[in-house]
Residue, then its C-alpha position, 0 to 999 in steps of 0.5 A: m355632878l347631879s343632873n336636874a332630872h335626878a335631883e327632882h326624882i330624889r326630891a319626889l321620892i323623899a316627899r312621897a316617903a315622908l307623906r306615906n310615913h307621917v314624917k315632916v322634912e324640915q330641911f333637905a340638902n342633896v349634895g350628889n353622893h349623900l343627903h342631909l335631912l332634918t326631919r320630924a316624925k310622929t312615930r319611931d316606926g314611921f321614921r324607921n320606915f321612911l329611912r328604909t324607903i329612901a335607902a332602898r331606892 
């Protein structure tokens, strides 16, 4: 089970990565062992860097 502290940490990490890479997260679901994201990116490179950032953490 995902604790509230861990869920908030993941939410903040995604928000920072989205802001830094010009990606808008339309919808987000954290189901514990994986994430569901509906996003809009300004550029392909920005989206790629966003995914790399959240996957590396």
